[in-house]
All heavy atoms as an XYZ file, in Angstrom:
652
protein
N       0.850     -1.156      0.000
C       0.000      0.000      0.000
C       0.907      1.233      0.000
O       1.969      1.217      0.598
C      -0.896     -0.011      1.250
C      -1.804      1.180      1.333
S      -2.767      1.318      2.861
C      -3.590     -0.213      2.966
N       0.462      2.255     -0.697
C       1.241      3.491     -0.739
C       0.296      4.665     -0.514
O      -0.783      4.726     -1.096
C       1.936      3.620     -2.090
C       2.952      4.705     -2.151
C       3.733      4.681     -3.445
N       2.898      5.142     -4.549
C       2.650      4.447     -5.649
N       3.179      3.263     -5.814
N       1.882      4.930     -6.593
N       0.698      5.602      0.348
C      -0.077      6.797      0.638
C       0.715      7.998      0.154
O       1.909      8.110      0.425
C      -0.364      6.922      2.152
C      -1.099      8.205      2.462
C      -1.129      5.718      2.661
N       0.034      8.893     -0.562
C       0.674     10.100     -1.075
C      -0.206     11.292     -0.722
O      -1.393     11.319     -1.036
C       0.812      9.991     -2.588
C       1.569     11.116     -3.229
C       1.713     10.869     -4.718
O       2.644     10.140     -5.099
O       0.880     11.391     -5.469
N       0.377     12.281     -0.028
C      -0.338     13.490      0.351
C       0.391     14.658     -0.288
O       1.568     14.893     -0.010
C      -0.393     13.656      1.886
C      -1.059     12.438      2.513
C      -1.115     14.945      2.255
C      -0.941     12.363      4.010
N      -0.309     15.386     -1.147
C       0.266     16.527     -1.847
C      -0.404     17.785     -1.323
O      -1.587     18.015     -1.550
C       0.053     16.403     -3.358
C       0.535     15.106     -3.992
C       0.083     15.014     -5.433
C       2.043     15.015     -3.900
N       0.355     18.597     -0.607
C      -0.171     19.809     -0.009
C      -0.115     20.958     -1.009
O       0.821     21.070     -1.800
C       0.646     20.167      1.235
O       0.267     21.424      1.729
N      -1.107     21.829     -0.968
C      -1.126     23.008     -1.835
C       0.020     23.950     -1.483
O       0.464     24.744     -2.305
C      -2.462     23.733     -1.708
N       0.528     23.847     -0.264
C       1.633     24.691      0.202
C       2.994     24.149     -0.216
O       4.017     24.754      0.087
C       1.575     24.817      1.724
C       0.279     25.408      2.219
C       0.116     25.241      3.702
O       0.925     24.527      4.339
O      -0.843     25.817      4.245
N       3.017     23.007     -0.867
C       4.269     22.440     -1.342
C       4.898     21.410     -0.420
O       5.966     20.900     -0.696
N       4.245     21.091      0.694
C       4.753     20.070      1.617
C       4.139     18.733      1.231
O       2.987     18.457      1.525
C       4.389     20.410      3.053
C       4.989     21.712      3.530
C       4.544     22.023      4.930
C       5.115     23.354      5.374
N       4.655     23.719      6.714
N       4.903     17.900      0.565
C       4.411     16.619      0.067
C       4.940     15.474      0.907
O       6.098     15.484      1.321
C       4.808     16.424     -1.389
C       4.261     17.518     -2.274
O       3.227     18.093     -1.990
N       4.960     17.810     -3.343
N       4.085     14.484      1.142
C       4.460     13.302      1.914
C       4.052     12.073      1.114
O       2.940     12.006      0.602
C       3.742     13.274      3.275
C       4.103     14.503      4.100
C       4.087     11.999      4.033
C       3.270     14.640      5.362
N       4.939     11.114      1.022
C       4.646      9.848      0.368
C       5.332      8.741      1.155
O       6.519      8.854      1.462
C       5.153      9.878     -1.076
O       4.859      8.666     -1.706
N       4.575      7.701      1.509
C       5.191      6.617      2.271
C       4.503      5.292      1.973
O       3.293      5.248      1.748
C       5.170      6.910      3.779
C       3.817      7.225      4.338
C       3.035      6.226      4.880
C       3.321      8.518      4.330
C       1.790      6.511      5.404
C       2.076      8.815      4.849
C       1.309      7.810      5.387
N       5.285      4.231      1.951
C       4.720      2.891      1.739
C       4.299      2.270      3.071
O       4.862      2.570      4.119
C       5.895      2.123      1.143
C       7.087      2.777      1.746
C       6.735      4.233      1.915
N       3.284      1.430      3.015
C       2.854      0.651      4.176
C       2.828     -0.806      3.722
O       2.077     -1.162      2.818
C       1.462      1.072      4.663
C       1.470      2.544      5.069
C       1.014      0.190      5.821
C       0.109      3.086      5.411
N       3.660     -1.661      4.310
C       3.686     -3.066      3.899
C       2.324     -3.729      4.100
O       1.666     -3.532      5.122
C       4.731     -3.695      4.816
C       5.539     -2.558      5.333
C       4.637     -1.368      5.354
N       1.900     -4.511      3.116
C       0.583     -5.146      3.166
C       0.467     -6.163      4.298
O      -0.616     -6.379      4.818
C       0.259     -5.799      1.827
C      -0.014     -4.790      0.742
C      -0.366     -5.430     -0.588
O      -0.608     -6.647     -0.629
O      -0.394     -4.692     -1.572
N       1.580     -6.759      4.700
C       1.496     -7.754      5.769
C       1.059     -7.118      7.092
O       0.526     -7.794      7.964
C       2.813     -8.519      5.938
C       3.920     -7.726      6.576
C       4.054     -7.685      7.954
C       4.826     -7.027      5.796
C       5.078     -6.961      8.545
C       5.850     -6.305      6.377
C       5.978     -6.268      7.759
N       1.255     -5.803      7.251
C       0.798     -5.139      8.479
C      -0.728     -5.081      8.549
O      -1.301     -5.110      9.629
C       1.369     -3.723      8.566
C       2.861     -3.611      8.827
C       3.290     -2.151      8.824
C       3.235     -4.257     10.149
N      -1.373     -4.989      7.404
C      -2.839     -4.943      7.372
C      -3.447     -6.330      7.475
O      -4.586     -6.477      7.900
C      -3.313     -4.264      6.091
N      -2.701     -7.342      7.096
C      -3.240     -8.703      7.028
C      -2.754     -9.549      8.198
O      -2.207    -10.621      8.015
C      -2.852     -9.348      5.687
C      -3.629    -10.619      5.413
O      -4.619    -10.871      6.124
O      -3.241    -11.347      4.487
N      -2.953     -9.048      9.410
C      -2.659     -9.857     10.588
C      -3.843     -9.726     11.545
O      -4.607     -8.760     11.477
C      -1.318     -9.460     11.230
C      -1.353     -8.113     11.887
O      -2.137     -7.878     12.795
N      -0.507     -7.199     11.431
N      -4.043    -10.694     12.425
C      -5.245    -10.717     13.266
C      -5.461     -9.462     14.108
O      -6.590     -9.002     14.255
C      -5.033    -11.944     14.159
C      -4.100    -12.804     13.397
C      -3.220    -11.875     12.621
N      -4.403     -8.897     14.639
C      -4.547     -7.712     15.491
C      -5.035     -6.519     14.680
O      -5.973     -5.825     15.076
C      -3.209     -7.396     16.202
C      -2.857     -8.527     17.161
C      -3.304     -6.067     16.953
C      -1.475     -8.440     17.740
N      -4.415     -6.275     13.535
C      -4.823     -5.157     12.676
C      -6.248     -5.340     12.177
O      -7.023     -4.386     12.121
C      -3.886     -5.026     11.477
O      -2.587     -4.729     11.892
N      -6.599     -6.558     11.807
C      -7.940     -6.825     11.302
C      -9.003     -6.597     12.375
O     -10.050     -5.996     12.112
C      -8.029     -8.251     10.761
C      -7.242     -8.521      9.481
C      -7.214    -10.010      9.186
C      -7.807     -7.748      8.317
N      -8.735     -7.044     13.609
C      -9.698     -6.814     14.698
C      -9.831     -5.339     15.020
O     -10.935     -4.842     15.241
C      -9.280     -7.575     15.950
C      -9.719     -9.019     15.940
C      -9.452     -9.635     17.261
N      -8.006     -9.472     17.527
C      -7.212    -10.400     17.990
N      -7.701    -11.564     18.313
N      -5.940    -10.195     18.167
N      -8.711     -4.619     15.032
C      -8.741     -3.183     15.311
C      -9.518     -2.440     14.222
O     -10.376     -1.605     14.517
C      -7.315     -2.624     15.410
C      -7.207     -1.130     15.662
C      -7.785     -0.780     17.024
C      -5.763     -0.688     15.573
N      -9.248     -2.754     12.971
C      -9.949     -2.108     11.861
C     -11.439     -2.410     11.913
O     -12.278     -1.521     11.714
C      -9.351     -2.554     10.531
N     -11.799     -3.662     12.189
C     -13.213     -4.043     12.256
C     -13.922     -3.302     13.380
O     -15.055     -2.822     13.206
C     -13.344     -5.552     12.444
N     -13.276     -3.156     14.517
C     -13.917     -2.454     15.640
C     -14.085     -0.970     15.326
O     -15.111     -0.375     15.650
C     -13.126     -2.649     16.931
O     -11.903     -1.943     16.889
N     -13.097     -0.360     14.672
C     -13.196      1.065     14.324
C     -14.252      1.310     13.255
O     -14.974      2.300     13.306
C     -11.842      1.620     13.876
C     -10.828      1.701     14.982
C     -11.341      2.611     16.080
C     -10.400      2.650     17.245
N     -10.921      3.453     18.361
N     -14.354      0.410     12.281
C     -15.387      0.541     11.251
C     -16.763      0.425     11.897
O     -17.655      1.233     11.630
C     -15.207     -0.519     10.151
C     -13.973     -0.204      9.315
C     -16.451     -0.582      9.255
C     -13.584     -1.301      8.348
N     -16.939     -0.547     12.782
C     -18.223     -0.738     13.447
C     -18.569      0.435     14.354
O     -19.736      0.779     14.515
C     -18.210     -2.030     14.260
O     -18.032     -3.132     13.406
N     -17.563      1.061     14.931
C     -17.763      2.192     15.834
C     -18.214      3.444     15.081
O     -19.018      4.225     15.593
C     -16.447      2.467     16.568
C     -16.478      3.564     17.584
C     -15.120      3.730     18.243
O     -14.465      2.715     18.554
O     -14.717      4.887     18.430
N     -17.688      3.650     13.876
C     -17.930      4.891     13.143
C     -18.825      4.730     11.918
O     -18.949      5.660     11.129
C     -16.601      5.491     12.705
C     -15.731      5.890     13.856
N     -15.975      7.008     14.616
C     -14.633      5.306     14.391
C     -15.064      7.101     15.565
N     -14.234      6.072     15.448
N     -19.435      3.580     11.737
C     -20.223      3.327     10.538
C     -21.427      2.453     10.886
O     -21.369      1.659     11.822
C     -19.350      2.614      9.508
O     -20.113      2.152      8.439
N     -22.517      2.595     10.126
C     -23.642      1.686     10.364
C     -23.354      0.258      9.885
O     -24.045     -0.676     10.252
C     -24.783      2.304      9.557
C     -24.116      3.125      8.514
C     -22.820      3.592      9.114
N     -22.291      0.092      9.094
C     -21.897     -1.234      8.622
C     -21.191     -1.990      9.733
O     -20.436     -1.412     10.505
C     -20.970     -1.114      7.417
C     -21.533     -0.384      6.198
C     -20.447     -0.208      5.158
C     -22.707     -1.138      5.633
N     -21.414     -3.269      9.792
C     -20.752     -4.114     10.790
C     -19.868     -5.117     10.069
O     -20.342     -5.912      9.264
C     -21.778     -4.850     11.645
C     -22.689     -3.933     12.416
C     -21.921     -3.195     13.501
N     -22.791     -2.241     14.171
C     -22.501     -0.971     14.302
N     -21.395     -0.480     13.803
N     -23.310     -0.159     14.935
N     -18.579     -5.061     10.348
C     -17.614     -5.979      9.764
C     -16.914     -6.741     10.865
O     -16.665     -6.200     11.949
C     -16.535     -5.226      8.959
C     -16.995     -4.724      7.633
C     -17.320     -3.404      7.454
C     -17.083     -5.581      6.552
C     -17.734     -2.929      6.228
C     -17.498     -5.126      5.319
C     -17.822     -3.788      5.159
N     -16.578     -7.986     10.577
C     -15.741     -8.759     11.486
C     -14.338     -8.806     10.886
O     -14.130     -8.453      9.721
C     -16.277    -10.198     11.636
O     -16.187    -10.850     10.373
C     -17.708    -10.203     12.143
N     -13.392     -9.268     11.668
C     -12.021     -9.419     11.176
C     -11.993    -10.403     10.003
O     -11.261    -10.208      9.036
C     -11.104     -9.892     12.299
N     -12.819    -11.435     10.059
C     -12.882    -12.415      8.974
C     -13.395    -11.770      7.684
O     -12.885    -12.052      6.603
C     -13.785    -13.576      9.371
C     -13.890    -14.633      8.287
C     -14.598    -15.846      8.766
N     -13.726    -16.496      9.746
C     -14.127    -17.414     10.599
N     -15.368    -17.797     10.613
N     -13.282    -17.958     11.440
N     -14.393    -10.882      7.794
C     -14.901    -10.169      6.617
C     -13.790     -9.338      5.965
O     -13.626     -9.334      4.749
C     -16.052     -9.234      6.983
C     -17.276     -9.964      7.499
O     -17.466    -11.138      7.131
O     -18.026     -9.344      8.276
N     -13.037     -8.623      6.788
C     -11.953     -7.785      6.263
C     -10.856     -8.625      5.623
O     -10.272     -8.222      4.616
C     -11.386     -6.900      7.369
C     -12.352     -5.849      7.922
C     -11.683     -5.070      9.036
C     -12.845     -4.924      6.831
N     -10.581     -9.793      6.205
C      -9.573    -10.682      5.622
C     -10.009    -11.150      4.237
O      -9.203    -11.177      3.305
C      -9.328    -11.877      6.534
C      -8.165    -12.731      6.112
C      -7.836    -13.729      7.201
C      -6.579    -14.473      6.902
N      -5.366    -13.727      7.146
N     -11.289    -11.477      4.071
C     -11.815    -11.875      2.764
C     -11.680    -10.721      1.774
O     -11.282    -10.921      0.617
C     -13.282    -12.343      2.884
C     -13.925    -12.498      1.526
C     -13.357    -13.634      3.671
N     -11.991     -9.507      2.207
C     -11.868     -8.332      1.329
C     -10.419     -8.138      0.899
O     -10.136     -7.908     -0.286
C     -12.418     -7.072      2.026
C     -13.932     -7.186      2.179
C     -12.041     -5.815      1.255
C     -14.546     -6.129      3.072
N      -9.482     -8.237      1.846
C      -8.058     -8.075      1.513
C      -7.598     -9.132      0.515
O      -6.875     -8.820     -0.438
C      -7.197     -8.142      2.769
C      -7.152     -6.887      3.611
C      -6.368     -7.156      4.896
C      -6.516     -5.746      2.856
N      -7.999    -10.373      0.714
C      -7.577    -11.433     -0.193
C      -8.208    -11.255     -1.580
O      -7.587    -11.584     -2.589
C      -7.880    -12.806      0.401
C      -6.946    -13.160      1.511
N      -5.711    -13.700      1.292
C      -7.050    -13.000      2.850
C      -5.093    -13.879      2.449
N      -5.893    -13.452      3.410
N      -9.416    -10.735     -1.627
C     -10.065    -10.457     -2.911
C      -9.320     -9.354     -3.657
O      -9.104     -9.446     -4.873
C     -11.535    -10.044     -2.688
O     -12.195    -11.083     -1.969
C     -12.239     -9.786     -4.005
N      -8.903     -8.324     -2.937
C      -8.126     -7.238     -3.552
C      -6.790     -7.758     -4.068
O      -6.367     -7.418     -5.175
C      -7.925     -6.082     -2.550
C      -9.256     -5.370     -2.297
C      -6.875     -5.095     -3.046
C      -9.213     -4.372     -1.164
N      -6.127     -8.593     -3.277
C      -4.846     -9.164     -3.722
C      -5.016    -10.015     -4.977
O      -4.197     -9.963     -5.890
C      -4.222     -9.996     -2.606
C      -3.642     -9.163     -1.490
C      -3.038    -10.043     -0.420
C      -2.531     -9.243      0.745
N      -1.947    -10.077      1.791
N      -6.104    -10.791     -5.035
C      -6.366    -11.615     -6.221
C      -6.633    -10.726     -7.435
O      -6.151    -11.010     -8.540
C      -7.551    -12.535     -5.963
N      -7.363     -9.647     -7.240
C      -7.633     -8.704     -8.328
C      -6.329     -8.106     -8.851
O      -6.126     -7.995    -10.055
C      -8.568     -7.597     -7.834
C      -8.809     -6.531     -8.869
C      -9.812     -6.676     -9.815
C      -8.046     -5.371     -8.899
C     -10.036     -5.703    -10.771
C      -8.260     -4.395     -9.849
C      -9.259     -4.558    -10.784
O      -9.466     -3.599    -11.723
N      -5.449     -7.714     -7.921
C      -4.158     -7.143     -8.322
C      -3.327     -8.147     -9.112
O      -2.681     -7.789    -10.093
C      -3.371     -6.686     -7.089
C      -3.843     -5.385     -6.518
C      -3.082     -5.011     -5.260
C      -1.604     -5.011     -5.471
N      -0.847     -4.574     -4.305
N      -3.336     -9.412     -8.684
C      -2.574    -10.437     -9.395
C      -3.097    -10.631    -10.811
O      -2.329    -10.775    -11.750
C      -2.646    -11.767     -8.648
C      -1.420    -12.051     -7.828
C      -1.474    -13.423     -7.194
N      -2.025    -13.262     -5.852
C      -3.145    -13.813     -5.405
N      -3.853    -14.588     -6.174
N      -3.561    -13.603     -4.191
N      -4.415    -10.640    -10.964
C      -5.023    -10.864    -12.276
C      -4.832     -9.682    -13.216
O      -4.644     -9.859    -14.412
C      -6.521    -11.136    -12.123
C      -6.826    -12.456    -11.473
C      -8.302    -12.611    -11.168
O      -9.103    -11.740    -11.566
O      -8.650    -13.609    -10.527
N      -4.891     -8.464    -12.682
C      -4.853     -7.270    -13.521
C      -3.510     -6.550    -13.513
O      -3.321     -5.631    -14.299
C      -5.958     -6.304    -13.103
C      -7.310     -6.908    -13.321
O      -7.669     -7.247    -14.436
N      -8.063     -7.102    -12.251
N      -2.629     -6.935    -12.638
C      -1.300     -6.337    -12.571
C      -1.339     -4.891    -12.104
O      -2.283     -4.160    -12.356
N      -0.308     -4.500    -11.414
C      -0.206     -3.107    -10.996
C      -1.011     -2.786     -9.756
O      -1.649     -3.630     -9.146
N      -0.959     -1.503     -9.409
C      -1.620     -1.026     -8.202
C      -3.084     -0.700     -8.458
O      -3.493     -0.384     -9.566
C      -0.918      0.227     -7.674
C       0.470     -0.066     -7.134
O       0.699     -1.218     -6.728
O       1.304      0.845     -7.115
N      -3.862     -0.752     -7.394
C      -5.275     -0.419     -7.436
C      -5.459      0.883     -6.663
O      -5.173      0.950     -5.466
C      -6.087     -1.545     -6.797
C      -7.580     -1.337     -6.629
C      -8.238     -1.187     -7.999
C      -8.184     -2.496     -5.879
N      -5.904      1.937     -7.348
C      -6.114      3.239     -6.716
C      -7.420      3.201     -5.938
O      -8.487      3.006     -6.503
C      -6.147      4.344     -7.772
C      -6.302      5.766     -7.259
C      -5.121      6.171     -6.386
C      -6.454      6.725     -8.423
N      -7.329      3.371     -4.606
C      -8.512      3.323     -3.755
C      -9.086      4.706     -3.492
O     -10.290      4.891     -3.487
C      -8.177      2.691     -2.399
C      -7.889      1.217     -2.368
C      -7.596      0.778     -0.948
C      -9.035      0.432     -2.924
N      -8.206      5.665     -3.221
C      -8.644      7.012     -2.859
C      -7.917      8.013     -3.733
O      -6.700      7.948     -3.886
C      -8.345      7.306     -1.364
C      -8.717      8.725     -0.997
C      -9.050      6.323     -0.470
N      -8.664      8.946     -4.296
C      -8.096     10.044     -5.079
C      -8.976     11.256     -4.810
O     -10.018     11.433     -5.428
C      -8.074      9.704     -6.568
C      -7.347     10.753     -7.394
O      -6.816     11.717     -6.805
O      -7.315     10.598     -8.626
N      -8.583     12.069     -3.813
C      -9.412     13.169     -3.344
C      -8.623     14.470     -3.425
O      -7.426     14.499     -3.153
C      -9.832     12.953     -1.873
C     -10.935     13.908     -1.477
C     -10.256     11.544     -1.604
N      -9.328     15.548     -3.783
C      -8.717     16.877     -3.795
C      -9.643     17.829     -3.037
O     -10.840     17.892     -3.296
C      -8.522     17.373     -5.220
C      -7.819     18.702     -5.285
C      -7.478     19.132     -6.694
O      -7.688     18.344     -7.632
O      -7.001     20.266     -6.855
N      -9.056     18.579     -2.091
C      -9.844     19.532     -1.319
C      -9.988     20.838     -2.095
O      -9.291     21.067     -3.084
C      -9.192     19.798      0.035
O      -8.017     20.554     -0.132
N     -10.868     21.697     -1.635
C     -11.067     22.986     -2.296
C      -9.842     23.880     -2.177
O      -9.639     24.767     -2.985
C     -12.284     23.694     -1.720
O     -12.101     23.935     -0.337
N      -9.000     23.612     -1.168
C      -7.786     24.414     -0.986
C      -6.618     23.895     -1.830
O      -5.537     24.476     -1.822
C      -7.384     24.450      0.473
O      -7.074     23.150      0.938
N      -6.824     22.774     -2.540
C      -5.787     22.248     -3.423
C      -4.996     21.087     -2.874
O      -4.129     20.554     -3.543
N      -5.271     20.665     -1.635
C      -4.596     19.501     -1.065
C      -5.119     18.234     -1.748
O      -6.311     18.122     -2.045
C      -4.833     19.398      0.438
C      -4.253     20.575      1.195
O      -3.276     21.167      0.716
O      -4.789     20.902      2.274
N      -4.241     17.276     -1.975
C      -4.619     16.025     -2.629
C      -4.165     14.839     -1.795
O      -3.087     14.878     -1.210
C      -3.982     15.910     -4.021
C      -4.409     16.988     -4.977
C      -3.689     16.826     -6.306
C      -4.032     17.962     -7.243
N      -3.298     17.850     -8.513
N      -4.969     13.786     -1.780
C      -4.616     12.541     -1.107
C      -4.903     11.395     -2.067
O      -5.979     11.328     -2.658
C      -5.416     12.346      0.196
C      -5.116     10.985      0.805
C      -5.125     13.444      1.189
N      -3.919     10.500     -2.223
C      -4.069      9.304     -3.047
C      -3.587      8.108     -2.254
O      -2.559      8.178     -1.591
C      -3.279      9.408     -4.341
C      -3.790     10.477     -5.274
C      -3.028     10.484     -6.573
C      -3.586     11.557     -7.486
N      -2.978     11.517     -8.811
N      -4.359      7.023     -2.312
C      -3.973      5.794     -1.630
C      -4.081      4.654     -2.637
O      -5.144      4.440     -3.211
C      -4.859      5.522     -0.400
C      -4.743      6.676      0.599
C      -4.475      4.185      0.248
C      -5.654      6.546      1.800
N      -2.988      3.940     -2.803
C      -2.929      2.772     -3.682
C      -2.734      1.521     -2.857
O      -2.054      1.536     -1.852
C      -1.728      2.850     -4.622
C      -1.796      3.866     -5.672
C      -2.314      3.722     -6.923
C      -1.293      5.192     -5.621
N      -2.164      4.889     -7.620
C      -1.533      5.800     -6.844
C      -0.670      5.948     -4.631
C      -1.175      7.106     -7.130
C      -0.311      7.236     -4.902
C      -0.566      7.817     -6.139
N      -3.309      0.430     -3.345
C      -3.016     -0.881     -2.750
C      -2.270     -1.655     -3.805
O      -2.598     -1.655     -4.956
C      -4.291     -1.615     -2.338
C      -4.874     -0.963     -1.105
C      -3.999     -3.060     -2.055
C      -6.026     -1.701     -0.485
């Protein structure tokens, strides 16, 4: 996974996040609890693991990165997240 933040002020940040950090039981349980806390959707760690494996299979079949988030604020700040 790669996160890129482009500030309108010229302060840019880009950093990789290894996928194995997202695909472990502790991270999956934490993510599921936070999603359930802040969303009407209810996910379990097992649900998130299935989603991650589906994304990985999609990447293998289609090659390259999958752009998940591509947002630009009215002030010109941009955020992009690839898996």
